[in-house]
C-alpha positions as CSV (number, residue, x, y, z in Angstrom):
1,M,27.0,97.1,12.1
2,I,27.1,100.5,13.5
3,E,24.4,101.4,16.1
4,F,23.6,105.2,15.9
5,H,22.7,107.3,19.0
6,L,21.9,111.0,19.3
7,D,22.9,113.4,22.0
8,G,20.1,116.1,22.3
9,R,22.4,118.3,24.5
10,S,25.4,118.2,22.3
11,G,24.4,121.3,20.2
12,V,25.3,119.2,17.0
13,S,22.5,118.7,14.6
14,P,21.2,115.1,14.3
15,Y,22.4,114.5,10.7
16,Q,26.0,115.7,11.6
17,Q,26.1,113.4,14.6
18,L,25.3,110.5,12.3
19,V,28.0,111.7,9.9
20,Q,30.5,111.9,12.9
21,Q,29.6,108.5,14.2
22,V,30.3,106.9,10.8
23,R,33.7,108.8,10.4
24,N,34.7,107.8,13.9
25,A,33.8,104.2,13.2
26,L,35.7,104.3,9.9
27,R,38.8,105.9,11.7
28,L,38.8,103.3,14.5
29,G,38.3,100.3,12.3
30,L,34.9,99.5,13.6
31,L,33.6,99.7,10.0
32,D,35.4,98.2,7.0
33,V,35.0,98.4,3.1
34,G,32.0,96.5,2.2
35,D,30.1,96.9,5.5
36,Q,26.5,98.0,5.3
37,L,25.1,100.9,7.1
38,P,21.8,100.4,8.8
39,T,18.9,101.2,6.4
40,V,17.2,104.6,6.6
41,K,14.1,102.8,7.8
42,D,15.9,101.1,10.6
43,V,17.7,104.4,11.7
44,V,14.3,106.2,11.7
45,A,12.7,103.5,13.8
46,T,15.6,103.3,16.3
47,L,16.1,107.1,16.7
48,A,12.6,108.4,16.0
49,I,14.0,111.0,13.5
50,N,12.9,112.3,10.2
51,P,14.1,110.0,7.2
52,N,15.4,113.2,5.4
53,T,17.9,113.6,8.3
54,V,19.3,110.1,7.7
55,L,19.4,110.7,4.0
56,K,21.2,114.0,4.3
57,A,23.8,112.3,6.5
58,Y,24.2,109.4,4.0
59,R,24.4,111.7,1.1
60,E,27.1,113.7,2.8
61,L,29.1,110.5,3.4
62,E,28.6,109.5,-0.2
63,H,29.8,112.9,-1.4
64,E,32.9,112.4,0.6
65,G,33.6,109.0,-1.0
66,L,33.2,107.0,2.2
67,V,29.9,105.2,1.3
68,A,27.9,104.3,-1.9
69,A,24.2,103.8,-2.2
70,R,23.0,100.7,-4.0
71,P,19.4,101.4,-4.9
72,G,17.2,98.7,-3.4
73,V,20.1,97.0,-1.5
74,G,21.5,99.6,0.9
75,T,24.4,101.9,1.7
76,F,27.9,100.4,1.9
77,V,31.2,101.5,3.1
78,T,33.6,102.2,0.3
79,R,36.7,103.7,2.1
80,T,38.0,103.6,5.6
81,L,39.8,106.4,7.5
82,T,42.2,104.0,9.5
83,D,45.9,104.6,9.4
84,D,49.0,103.2,10.9
85,T,48.0,104.2,14.4
86,L,45.2,101.7,14.5
87,K,47.4,99.2,16.4
88,A,47.9,101.7,19.3
89,H,44.1,102.1,19.9
90,A,43.6,98.9,22.0
91,P,46.2,99.8,24.9
92,L,45.2,103.5,24.8
93,R,41.4,102.5,25.2
94,R,42.4,100.3,28.2
95,E,44.3,103.2,29.7
96,L,41.3,105.5,29.2
97,Q,38.9,103.0,30.6
98,R,41.0,102.8,33.8
99,W,41.0,106.6,33.9
100,L,37.2,106.6,33.6
101,V,36.9,104.1,36.4
102,K,39.1,106.5,38.6
103,A,37.0,109.5,37.5
104,R,33.8,107.8,38.5
105,G,35.3,106.5,41.7
106,A,36.1,110.2,42.5
107,G,32.6,111.1,42.1
108,L,32.6,112.7,38.8
109,D,29.3,112.4,36.8
110,D,29.2,112.1,33.0
111,E,29.0,115.9,32.4
112,S,32.0,116.5,34.7
113,I,34.0,113.8,33.0
114,E,33.2,115.3,29.5
115,A,34.1,118.8,30.7
116,L,37.3,117.6,32.4
117,F,38.3,115.7,29.2
118,D,37.4,118.4,26.9
119,T,39.2,121.2,28.6
120,T,42.3,119.0,29.0
121,F,42.2,117.9,25.4
122,R,41.8,121.5,24.1
123,G,44.5,122.7,26.4
124,A,46.8,120.1,25.2
125,A,46.1,120.9,21.6
126,R,46.8,124.6,22.2
127,Q,50.2,123.6,23.7
128,D,51.0,121.6,20.6
129,I,50.5,124.6,18.5
130,A,52.6,127.0,20.5
């Protein structure tokens, strides 16, 4: 089961963070068809957020056809976002973990690592377009 977290400094609304986390879990194969999302009550208790925030996120995911609510039972995954690249994830994750160890060894804090990754990622994406 997915465990949600919120980043107050991200600039992304809490409901959108929940939606993104579910999409990412579906894309990475961490959630599969039939898996149950945490109950609204559990998410509210864990994250100390308004129930309407969780309901809004779940409704958006339902509208996208990714989950379905079963009244009195819960919200369940109905479709994944995995593709043929899933088998490449494990070796790439190991490489990324080694890179993170090097970055921390070089003295970079979390914000510096995120900034370095983000600018490099966006720069590479711009080169792909050109």
